[in-house]
N, CA, C and O atoms as a printed pandas DataFrame, in Angstrom:
     atom_number atom_name residue_name chain_id  residue_number  x_coord  y_coord  z_coord
0              1         N          MET        A               1  -15.755   31.766   31.954
1              2        CA          MET        A               1  -16.307   30.814   31.018
2              3         C          MET        A               1  -16.270   29.432   31.638
3              4         O          MET        A               1  -15.248   29.027   32.192
4              5         N          LYS        A               2  -17.357   28.714   31.553
5              6        CA          LYS        A               2  -17.469   27.396   32.140
6              7         C          LYS        A               2  -17.196   26.344   31.062
7              8         O          LYS        A               2  -17.695   26.445   29.941
8              9         N          ILE        A               3  -16.392   25.328   31.420
9             10        CA          ILE        A               3  -16.073   24.246   30.477
10            11         C          ILE        A               3  -16.943   23.051   30.822
11            12         O          ILE        A               3  -16.966   22.594   31.965
12            13         N          ASP        A               4  -17.657   22.548   29.824
13            14        CA          ASP        A               4  -18.542   21.403   30.003
14            15         C          ASP        A               4  -17.728   20.119   29.836
15            16         O          ASP        A               4  -17.113   19.910   28.791
16            17         N          ASN        A               5  -17.719   19.256   30.857
17            18        CA          ASN        A               5  -16.946   18.024   30.821
18            19         C          ASN        A               5  -17.651   16.882   30.098
19            20         O          ASN        A               5  -17.032   15.842   29.870
20            21         N          SER        A               6  -18.892   17.031   29.737
21            22        CA          SER        A               6  -19.594   15.939   29.055
22            23         C          SER        A               6  -19.189   15.915   27.582
23            24         O          SER        A               6  -19.005   16.952   26.944
24            25         N          VAL        A               7  -19.061   14.730   27.087
25            26        CA          VAL        A               7  -18.671   14.552   25.687
26            27         C          VAL        A               7  -19.891   14.065   24.932
27            28         O          VAL        A               7  -20.476   13.042   25.285
28            29         N          LYS        A               8  -20.275   14.785   23.905
29            30        CA          LYS        A               8  -21.434   14.389   23.109
30            31         C          LYS        A               8  -20.951   13.725   21.828
31            32         O          LYS        A               8  -20.054   14.222   21.146
32            33         N          SER        A               9  -21.563   12.598   21.522
33            34        CA          SER        A               9  -21.195   11.897   20.296
34            35         C          SER        A               9  -22.129   12.322   19.177
35            36         O          SER        A               9  -23.011   13.157   19.372
36            37         N          VAL        A              10  -21.931   11.753   18.036
37            38        CA          VAL        A              10  -22.748   12.089   16.883
38            39         C          VAL        A              10  -24.202   11.713   17.126
39            40         O          VAL        A              10  -25.100   12.428   16.681
40            41         N          ASN        A              11  -24.457   10.607   17.822
41            42        CA          ASN        A              11  -25.818   10.159   18.093
42            43         C          ASN        A              11  -26.421   10.819   19.319
43            44         O          ASN        A              11  -27.565   10.531   19.671
44            45         N          GLY        A              12  -25.689   11.687   19.966
45            46        CA          GLY        A              12  -26.196   12.386   21.121
46            47         C          GLY        A              12  -25.940   11.649   22.424
47            48         O          GLY        A              12  -26.334   12.135   23.484
48            49         N          ALA        A              13  -25.290   10.487   22.380
49            50        CA          ALA        A              13  -24.995    9.732   23.591
50            51         C          ALA        A              13  -23.720   10.262   24.207
51            52         O          ALA        A              13  -22.907   10.881   23.522
52            53         N          LYS        A              14  -23.535   10.021   25.515
53            54        CA          LYS        A              14  -22.339   10.490   26.201
54            55         C          LYS        A              14  -21.353    9.351   26.380
55            56         O          LYS        A              14  -21.731    8.181   26.428
56            57         N          GLY        A              15  -20.066    9.719   26.479
57            58        CA          GLY        A              15  -19.036    8.767   26.875
58            59         C          GLY        A              15  -18.639    7.763   25.821
59            60         O          GLY        A              15  -18.188    6.673   26.173
60            61         N          GLY        A              16  -18.781    8.065   24.574
61            62        CA          GLY        A              16  -18.287    7.177   23.530
62            63         C          GLY        A              16  -19.204    6.005   23.237
63            64         O          GLY        A              16  -18.746    5.007   22.682
64            65         N          THR        A              17  -20.484    6.084   23.588
65            66        CA          THR        A              17  -21.419    4.997   23.323
66            67         C          THR        A              17  -21.543    4.751   21.834
67            68         O          THR        A              17  -21.678    3.605   21.406
68            69         N          ALA        A              18  -21.501    5.803   21.042
69            70        CA          ALA        A              18  -21.631    5.646   19.590
70            71         C          ALA        A              18  -20.478    4.829   19.039
71            72         O          ALA        A              18  -20.661    4.030   18.121
72            73         N          THR        A              19  -19.284    5.025   19.599
73            74        CA          THR        A              19  -18.135    4.261   19.133
74            75         C          THR        A              19  -18.332    2.789   19.441
75            76         O          THR        A              19  -18.068    1.931   18.599
76            77         N          ARG        A              20  -18.801    2.495   20.658
77            78        CA          ARG        A              20  -19.026    1.100   21.029
78            79         C          ARG        A              20  -20.118    0.488   20.161
79            80         O          ARG        A              20  -20.027   -0.681   19.785
80            81         N          GLN        A              21  -21.140    1.259   19.842
81            82        CA          GLN        A              21  -22.220    0.752   19.003
82            83         C          GLN        A              21  -21.716    0.444   17.597
83            84         O          GLN        A              21  -22.078   -0.580   17.018
84            85         N          SER        A              22  -20.882    1.325   17.045
85            86        CA          SER        A              22  -20.369    1.072   15.702
86            87         C          SER        A              22  -19.432   -0.122   15.698
87            88         O          SER        A              22  -19.412   -0.886   14.734
88            89         N          GLU        A              23  -18.640   -0.299   16.780
89            90        CA          GLU        A              23  -17.775   -1.468   16.856
90            91         C          GLU        A              23  -18.603   -2.739   16.913
91            92         O          GLU        A              23  -18.249   -3.746   16.299
92            93         N          THR        A              24  -19.718   -2.693   17.656
93            94        CA          THR        A              24  -20.592   -3.853   17.739
94            95         C          THR        A              24  -21.202   -4.146   16.381
95            96         O          THR        A              24  -21.283   -5.304   15.972
96            97         N          ARG        A              25  -21.630   -3.110   15.681
97            98        CA          ARG        A              25  -22.187   -3.315   14.345
98            99         C          ARG        A              25  -21.165   -3.928   13.408
99           100         O          ARG        A              25  -21.511   -4.797   12.607
100          101         N          LEU        A              26  -19.903   -3.493   13.487
101          102        CA          LEU        A              26  -18.864   -4.049   12.633
102          103         C          LEU        A              26  -18.603   -5.511   12.967
103          104         O          LEU        A              26  -18.386   -6.335   12.079
104          105         N          ALA        A              27  -18.625   -5.819   14.255
105          106        CA          ALA        A              27  -18.335   -7.179   14.672
106          107         C          ALA        A              27  -19.456   -8.133   14.292
107          108         O          ALA        A              27  -19.199   -9.307   14.024
108          109         N          THR        A              28  -20.696   -7.654   14.264
109          110        CA          THR        A              28  -21.816   -8.529   13.960
110          111         C          THR        A              28  -22.260   -8.439   12.515
111          112         O          THR        A              28  -23.243   -9.076   12.138
112          113         N          ALA        A              29  -21.571   -7.673   11.703
113          114        CA          ALA        A              29  -21.948   -7.549   10.299
114          115         C          ALA        A              29  -21.766   -8.885    9.603
115          116         O          ALA        A              29  -20.804   -9.609    9.861
116          117         N          THR        A              30  -22.687   -9.199    8.732
117          118        CA          THR        A              30  -22.586  -10.460    8.000
118          119         C          THR        A              30  -21.637  -10.282    6.823
119          120         O          THR        A              30  -21.623   -9.228    6.186
120          121         N          PRO        A              31  -20.849  -11.303    6.535
121          122        CA          PRO        A              31  -19.940  -11.183    5.402
122          123         C          PRO        A              31  -20.710  -11.131    4.092
123          124         O          PRO        A              31  -21.837  -11.617    3.994
124          125         N          SER        A              32  -20.087  -10.538    3.098
125          126        CA          SER        A              32  -20.740  -10.449    1.807
126          127         C          SER        A              32  -20.888  -11.847    1.227
127          128         O          SER        A              32  -20.016  -12.693    1.427
128          129         N          PRO        A              33  -21.966  -12.098    0.519
129          130        CA          PRO        A              33  -22.187  -13.440   -0.005
130          131         C          PRO        A              33  -21.134  -13.809   -1.038
131          132         O          PRO        A              33  -20.682  -12.973   -1.821
132          133         N          THR        A              34  -20.758  -15.069   -1.020
133          134        CA          THR        A              34  -19.791  -15.550   -2.001
134          135         C          THR        A              34  -20.531  -15.929   -3.266
135          136         O          THR        A              34  -21.685  -16.352   -3.196
136          137         N          PRO        A              35  -19.901  -15.790   -4.420
137          138        CA          PRO        A              35  -20.589  -16.112   -5.659
138          139         C          PRO        A              35  -20.911  -17.602   -5.714
139          140         O          PRO        A              35  -20.147  -18.437   -5.229
140          141         N          ALA        A              36  -22.037  -17.910   -6.304
141          142        CA          ALA        A              36  -22.443  -19.309   -6.449
142          143         C          ALA        A              36  -21.479  -20.025   -7.372
143          144         O          ALA        A              36  -20.760  -19.392   -8.144
144          145         N          SER        A              37  -21.466  -21.342   -7.291
145          146        CA          SER        A              37  -20.510  -22.108   -8.094
146          147         C          SER        A              37  -20.783  -21.974   -9.584
147          148         O          SER        A              37  -19.887  -22.214  -10.392
148          149         N          SER        A              38  -21.996  -21.598   -9.965
149          150        CA          SER        A              38  -22.291  -21.443  -11.385
150          151         C          SER        A              38  -21.794  -20.109  -11.927
151          152         O          SER        A              38  -21.671  -19.941  -13.140
152          153         N          ASP        A              39  -21.507  -19.155  -11.037
153          154        CA          ASP        A              39  -20.961  -17.868  -11.475
154          155         C          ASP        A              39  -19.519  -18.063  -11.900
155          156         O          ASP        A              39  -18.767  -18.769  -11.228
156          157         N          THR        A              40  -19.124  -17.452  -12.997
157          158        CA          THR        A              40  -17.750  -17.565  -13.463
158          159         C          THR        A              40  -17.153  -16.184  -13.604
159          160         O          THR        A              40  -17.843  -15.203  -13.885
160          161         N          VAL        A              41  -15.873  -16.138  -13.403
161          162        CA          VAL        A              41  -15.123  -14.911  -13.572
162          163         C          VAL        A              41  -14.055  -15.188  -14.607
163          164         O          VAL        A              41  -13.322  -16.171  -14.500
164          165         N          GLN        A              42  -13.963  -14.343  -15.594
165          166        CA          GLN        A              42  -12.968  -14.536  -16.645
166          167         C          GLN        A              42  -11.819  -13.565  -16.417
167          168         O          GLN        A              42  -12.022  -12.362  -16.255
168          169         N          VAL        A              43  -10.619  -14.109  -16.406
169          170        CA          VAL        A              43   -9.422  -13.307  -16.203
170          171         C          VAL        A              43   -8.530  -13.488  -17.418
171          172         O          VAL        A              43   -8.302  -14.609  -17.872
172          173         N          GLN        A              44   -8.031  -12.386  -17.936
173          174        CA          GLN        A              44   -7.158  -12.459  -19.095
174          175         C          GLN        A              44   -5.803  -11.875  -18.707
175          176         O          GLN        A              44   -5.715  -10.733  -18.258
176          177         N          LEU        A              45   -4.756  -12.663  -18.884
177          178        CA          LEU        A              45   -3.410  -12.218  -18.546
178          179         C          LEU        A              45   -2.705  -11.714  -19.798
179          180         O          LEU        A              45   -2.965  -12.183  -20.906
180          181         N          SER        A              46   -1.826  -10.769  -19.608
181          182        CA          SER        A              46   -1.095  -10.215  -20.737
182          183         C          SER        A              46    0.011  -11.174  -21.166
183          184         O          SER        A              46    0.397  -12.047  -20.388
184          185         N          PRO        A              47    0.521  -11.034  -22.364
185          186        CA          PRO        A              47    1.641  -11.880  -22.809
186          187         C          PRO        A              47    2.875  -11.699  -21.925
187          188         O          PRO        A              47    3.693  -12.611  -21.805
188          189         N          LEU        A              48    3.005  -10.547  -21.321
189          190        CA          LEU        A              48    4.140  -10.293  -20.449
190          191         C          LEU        A              48    4.103  -11.210  -19.229
191          192         O          LEU        A              48    5.155  -11.635  -18.751
192          193         N          SER        A              49    2.915  -11.521  -18.719
193          194        CA          SER        A              49    2.829  -12.418  -17.563
194          195         C          SER        A              49    3.265  -13.829  -17.940
195          196         O          SER        A              49    3.900  -14.506  -17.131
196          197         N          ALA        A              50    2.941  -14.288  -19.146
197          198        CA          ALA        A              50    3.396  -15.605  -19.596
198          199         C          ALA        A              50    4.912  -15.621  -19.728
199          200         O          ALA        A              50    5.562  -16.611  -19.392
200          201         N          GLN        A              51    5.466  -14.530  -20.215
201          202        CA          GLN        A              51    6.918  -14.416  -20.342
202          203         C          GLN        A              51    7.573  -14.420  -18.962
203          204         O          GLN        A              51    8.622  -15.037  -18.775
204          205         N          LEU        A              52    6.972  -13.747  -18.015
205          206        CA          LEU        A              52    7.486  -13.714  -16.655
206          207         C          LEU        A              52    7.455  -15.109  -16.034
207          208         O          LEU        A              52    8.401  -15.501  -15.350
208          209         N          GLN        A              53    6.390  -15.855  -16.261
209          210        CA          GLN        A              53    6.308  -17.222  -15.748
210          211         C          GLN        A              53    7.404  -18.087  -16.348
211          212         O          GLN        A              53    7.977  -18.927  -15.655
212          213         N          SER        A              54    7.700  -17.894  -17.617
213          214        CA          SER        A              54    8.759  -18.648  -18.275
214          215         C          SER        A              54   10.124  -18.325  -17.666
215          216         O          SER        A              54   10.927  -19.227  -17.426
216          217         N          VAL        A              55   10.381  -17.058  -17.422
217          218        CA          VAL        A              55   11.646  -16.647  -16.817
218          219         C          VAL        A              55   11.762  -17.203  -15.404
219          220         O          VAL        A              55   12.828  -17.678  -15.011
220          221         N          GLU        A              56   10.678  -17.149  -14.639
221          222        CA          GLU        A              56   10.700  -17.691  -13.279
222          223         C          GLU        A              56   10.991  -19.182  -13.288
223          224         O          GLU        A              56   11.734  -19.674  -12.438
224          225         N          ALA        A              57   10.415  -19.906  -14.237
225          226        CA          ALA        A              57   10.640  -21.346  -14.327
226          227         C          ALA        A              57   12.098  -21.646  -14.662
227          228         O          ALA        A              57   12.684  -22.572  -14.102
228          229         N          SER        A              58   12.686  -20.873  -15.568
229          230        CA          SER        A              58   14.087  -21.111  -15.921
230          231         C          SER        A              58   15.017  -20.754  -14.769
231          232         O          SER        A              58   16.031  -21.420  -14.562
232          233         N          LEU        A              59   14.679  -19.705  -14.015
233          234        CA          LEU        A              59   15.492  -19.346  -12.852
234          235         C          LEU        A              59   15.398  -20.411  -11.762
235          236         O          LEU        A              59   16.384  -20.696  -11.082
236          237         N          ALA        A              60   14.226  -20.991  -11.599
237          238        CA          ALA        A              60   14.053  -22.029  -10.586
238          239         C          ALA        A              60   14.869  -23.269  -10.937
239          240         O          ALA        A              60   15.323  -23.988  -10.046
240          241         N          ALA        A              61   15.055  -23.521  -12.229
241          242        CA          ALA        A              61   15.806  -24.695  -12.670
242          243         C          ALA        A              61   17.317  -24.461  -12.636
243          244         O          ALA        A              61   18.091  -25.417  -12.680
244          245         N          THR        A              62   17.739  -23.211  -12.560
245          246        CA          THR        A              62   19.165  -22.880  -12.555
246          247         C          THR        A              62   19.722  -23.011  -11.143
247          248         O          THR        A              62   19.173  -22.431  -10.206
248          249         N          PRO        A              63   20.816  -23.772  -10.981
249          250        CA          PRO        A              63   21.386  -23.909   -9.640
250          251         C          PRO        A              63   21.977  -22.573   -9.168
251          252         O          PRO        A              63   22.467  -21.781   -9.973
252          253         N          ALA        A              64   21.923  -22.342   -7.872
253          254        CA          ALA        A              64   22.415  -21.087   -7.299
254          255         C          ALA        A              64   23.938  -21.042   -7.276
255          256         O          ALA        A              64   24.528  -19.962   -7.238
256          257         N          VAL        A              65   24.578  -22.216   -7.298
257          258        CA          VAL        A              65   26.032  -22.297   -7.224
258          259         C          VAL        A              65   26.540  -23.066   -8.429
259          260         O          VAL        A              65   25.991  -24.109   -8.785
260          261         N          ASN        A              66   27.590  -22.551   -9.058
261          262        CA          ASN        A              66   28.228  -23.235  -10.170
262          263         C          ASN        A              66   29.193  -24.269   -9.583
263          264         O          ASN        A              66   30.323  -23.942   -9.219
264          265         N          ALA        A              67   28.737  -25.504   -9.500
265          266        CA          ALA        A              67   29.508  -26.559   -8.850
266          267         C          ALA        A              67   30.843  -26.804   -9.553
267          268         O          ALA        A              67   31.841  -27.106   -8.899
268          269         N          GLN        A              68   30.865  -26.676  -10.866
269          270        CA          GLN        A              68   32.113  -26.896  -11.610
270          271         C          GLN        A              68   33.145  -25.836  -11.236
271          272         O          GLN        A              68   34.315  -26.154  -11.025
272          273         N          ARG        A              69   32.715  -24.579  -11.154
273          274        CA          ARG        A              69   33.636  -23.494  -10.794
274          275         C          ARG        A              69   34.149  -23.672   -9.362
275          276         O          ARG        A              69   35.322  -23.416   -9.092
276          277         N          VAL        A              70   33.286  -24.108   -8.450
277          278        CA          VAL        A              70   33.698  -24.358   -7.069
278          279         C          VAL        A              70   34.753  -25.453   -7.029
279          280         O          VAL        A              70   35.736  -25.342   -6.296
280          281         N          ALA        A              71   34.559  -26.511   -7.812
281          282        CA          ALA        A              71   35.534  -27.612   -7.851
282          283         C          ALA        A              71   36.882  -27.135   -8.397
283          284         O          ALA        A              71   37.937  -27.537   -7.905
284          285         N          GLU        A              72   36.836  -26.264   -9.432
285          286        CA          GLU        A              72   38.082  -25.734   -9.997
286          287         C          GLU        A              72   38.847  -24.905   -8.968
287          288         O          GLU        A              72   40.062  -25.045   -8.829
288          289         N          ILE        A              73   38.126  -24.037   -8.244
289          290        CA          ILE        A              73   38.778  -23.196   -7.234
290          291         C          ILE        A              73   39.322  -24.050   -6.097
291          292         O          ILE        A              73   40.414  -23.791   -5.591
292          293         N          LYS        A              74   38.568  -25.059   -5.698
293          294        CA          LYS        A              74   39.014  -25.954   -4.630
294          295         C          LYS        A              74   40.296  -26.681   -5.032
295          296         O          LYS        A              74   41.212  -26.836   -4.225
296          297         N          GLN        A              75   40.349  -27.115   -6.262
297          298        CA          GLN        A              75   41.548  -27.794   -6.760
298          299         C          GLN        A              75   42.731  -26.826   -6.819
299          300         O          GLN        A              75   43.847  -27.189   -6.448
300          301         N          ALA        A              76   42.493  -25.593   -7.284
301          302        CA          ALA        A              76   43.562  -24.598   -7.368
302          303         C          ALA        A              76   44.094  -24.259   -5.979
303          304         O          ALA        A              76   45.299  -24.072   -5.814
304          305         N          ILE        A              77   43.220  -24.177   -4.983
305          306        CA          ILE        A              77   43.668  -23.906   -3.616
306          307         C          ILE        A              77   44.510  -25.072   -3.116
307          308         O          ILE        A              77   45.558  -24.878   -2.501
308          309         N          GLY        A              78   44.038  -26.280   -3.388
309          310        CA          GLY        A              78   44.773  -27.478   -2.953
310          311         C          GLY        A              78   46.148  -27.570   -3.577
311          312         O          GLY        A              78   47.090  -28.037   -2.937
312          313         N          GLU        A              79   46.276  -27.131   -4.819
313          314        CA          GLU        A              79   47.561  -27.178   -5.526
314          315         C          GLU        A              79   48.420  -25.948   -5.248
315          316         O          GLU        A              79   49.571  -25.887   -5.681
316          317         N          GLY        A              80   47.875  -24.972   -4.534
317          318        CA          GLY        A              80   48.646  -23.778   -4.199
318          319         C          GLY        A              80   48.785  -22.788   -5.330
319          320         O          GLY        A              80   49.666  -21.930   -5.276
320          321         N          ARG        A              81   47.957  -22.867   -6.348
321          322        CA          ARG        A              81   48.057  -21.941   -7.479
322          323         C          ARG        A              81   46.903  -20.929   -7.527
323          324         O          ARG        A              81   46.739  -20.215   -8.516
324          325         N          PHE        A              82   46.131  -20.875   -6.482
325          326        CA          PHE        A              82   45.032  -19.904   -6.413
326          327         C          PHE        A              82   45.565  -18.610   -5.824
327          328         O          PHE        A              82   46.099  -18.597   -4.715
328          329         N          THR        A              83   45.419  -17.524   -6.567
329          330        CA          THR        A              83   45.905  -16.229   -6.082
330          331         C          THR        A              83   44.726  -15.299   -5.821
331          332         O          THR        A              83   43.717  -15.322   -6.525
332          333         N          ILE        A              84   44.888  -14.492   -4.800
333          334        CA          ILE        A              84   43.862  -13.519   -4.442
334          335         C          ILE        A              84   44.363  -12.139   -4.842
335          336         O          ILE        A              84   45.492  -11.763   -4.527
336          337         N          ASN        A              85   43.516  -11.389   -5.537
337          338        CA          ASN        A              85   43.858  -10.046   -5.976
338          339         C          ASN        A              85   43.001   -9.057   -5.187
339          340         O          ASN        A              85   41.853   -8.808   -5.554
340          341         N          PRO        A              86   43.548   -8.488   -4.100
341          342        CA          PRO        A              86   42.743   -7.592   -3.254
342          343         C          PRO        A              86   42.254   -6.347   -3.987
343          344         O          PRO        A              86   41.176   -5.840   -3.680
344          345         N          GLU        A              87   43.025   -5.846   -4.950
345          346        CA          GLU        A              87   42.607   -4.665   -5.704
346          347         C          GLU        A              87   41.344   -4.972   -6.509
347          348         O          GLU        A              87   40.425   -4.155   -6.574
348          349         N          ARG        A              88   41.308   -6.152   -7.117
349          350        CA          ARG        A              88   40.140   -6.550   -7.915
350          351         C          ARG        A              88   38.912   -6.717   -7.008
351          352         O          ARG        A              88   37.810   -6.311   -7.376
352          353         N          ILE        A              89   39.099   -7.303   -5.844
353          354        CA          ILE        A              89   37.996   -7.490   -4.898
354          355         C          ILE        A              89   37.466   -6.135   -4.434
355          356         O          ILE        A              89   36.254   -5.923   -4.384
356          357         N          ALA        A              90   38.372   -5.223   -4.096
357          358        CA          ALA        A              90   37.959   -3.890   -3.641
358          359         C          ALA        A              90   37.216   -3.144   -4.745
359          360         O          ALA        A              90   36.198   -2.502   -4.487
360          361         N          ALA        A              91   37.723   -3.227   -5.971
361          362        CA          ALA        A              91   37.064   -2.548   -7.090
362          363         C          ALA        A              91   35.658   -3.114   -7.310
363          364         O          ALA        A              91   34.718   -2.369   -7.589
364          365         N          GLY        A              92   35.523   -4.434   -7.182
365          366        CA          GLY        A              92   34.208   -5.051   -7.336
366          367         C          GLY        A              92   33.235   -4.622   -6.252
367          368         O          GLY        A              92   32.061   -4.376   -6.529
368          369         N          LEU        A              93   33.716   -4.531   -5.021
369          370        CA          LEU        A              93   32.866   -4.073   -3.918
370          371         C          LEU        A              93   32.426   -2.626   -4.119
371          372         O          LEU        A              93   31.265   -2.283   -3.894
372          373         N          ILE        A              94   33.356   -1.790   -4.539
373          374        CA          ILE        A              94   33.026   -0.379   -4.774
374          375         C          ILE        A              94   32.017   -0.253   -5.903
375          376         O          ILE        A              94   31.087    0.548   -5.812
376          377         N          ASP        A              95   32.185   -1.030   -6.965
377          378        CA          ASP        A              95   31.224   -1.005   -8.064
378          379         C          ASP        A              95   29.837   -1.444   -7.597
379          380         O          ASP        A              95   28.829   -0.847   -7.976
380          381         N          SER        A              96   29.793   -2.486   -6.777
381          382        CA          SER        A              96   28.496   -2.981   -6.271
382          383         C          SER        A              96   27.796   -1.928   -5.434
383          384         O          SER        A              96   26.598   -1.695   -5.592
384          385         N          VAL        A              97   28.542   -1.294   -4.546
385          386        CA          VAL        A              97   27.948   -0.252   -3.688
386          387         C          VAL        A              97   27.496    0.931   -4.551
387          388         O          VAL        A              97   26.428    1.492   -4.310
388          389         N          SER        A              98   28.278    1.308   -5.529
389          390        CA          SER        A              98   27.909    2.426   -6.410
390          391         C          SER        A              98   26.629    2.113   -7.148
391          392         O          SER        A              98   25.767    2.980   -7.290
392          393         N          GLN        A              99   26.490    0.885   -7.621
393          394        CA          GLN        A              99   25.260    0.489   -8.311
394          395         C          GLN        A              99   24.054    0.514   -7.381
395          396         O          GLN        A              99   22.976    0.965   -7.768
396          397         N          MET        A             100   24.236    0.029   -6.149
397          398        CA          MET        A             100   23.139    0.030   -5.180
398          399         C          MET        A             100   22.709    1.450   -4.840
399          400         O          MET        A             100   21.516    1.738   -4.751
400          401         N          LEU        A             101   23.680    2.334   -4.652
401          402        CA          LEU        A             101   23.350    3.718   -4.328
402          403         C          LEU        A             101   22.713    4.424   -5.519
403          404         O          LEU        A             101   21.819    5.254   -5.349
404          405         N          GLY        A             102   23.168    4.096   -6.708
405          406        CA          GLY        A             102   22.584    4.689   -7.916
406          407         C          GLY        A             102   21.182    4.193   -8.185
407          408         O          GLY        A             102   20.366    4.918   -8.753
408          409         N          ALA        A             103   20.884    2.940   -7.776
409          410        CA          ALA        A             103   19.550    2.369   -8.005
410          411         C          ALA        A             103   18.524    3.025   -7.101
411          412         O          ALA        A             103   17.337    3.004   -7.425
412          413         N          GLY        A             104   18.929    3.604   -5.985
413          414        CA          GLY        A             104   18.005    4.244   -5.061
414          415         C          GLY        A             104   17.483    5.570   -5.560
415          416         O          GLY        A             104   16.507    6.081   -5.010
416          417         N          ASN        A             105   18.086    6.145   -6.570
417          418        CA          ASN        A             105   17.659    7.459   -7.086
418          419         C          ASN        A             105   16.501    7.341   -7.998
419          420         O          ASN        A             105   16.020    8.347   -8.518
C-alpha cells in the first residue's frame, strides 16, 4: 500500500493554504458597526443589585483595622497584662481550616 504525502485541504489546496487564507480573512475582517448615538439600550437591574451596591458602599467605608482595639492591645502589652492563650489560637485555626475545607464541598 502506498502512502500519499500530499495533504489536501477543504478547498483542495495543498500544504495548509486554506488555513492561511482563513487567517487572512479573519485578520482583514471589518469590525461590526457600532450603534449610532441615537440608538439607546435599556437595562433594568434587579433590586438585589441595588442592595449589593449598598453593601459594597458600606464595606468600603468600614476600616479594615479596628484602631481602638489595636490601641487597647498595645497598651496591655506595654503594661505587661496581655496574655496569650495558645489553646484558643489553635482552636481558632482549626475551626478556620475546617470551615475552608467544608466550603469546598
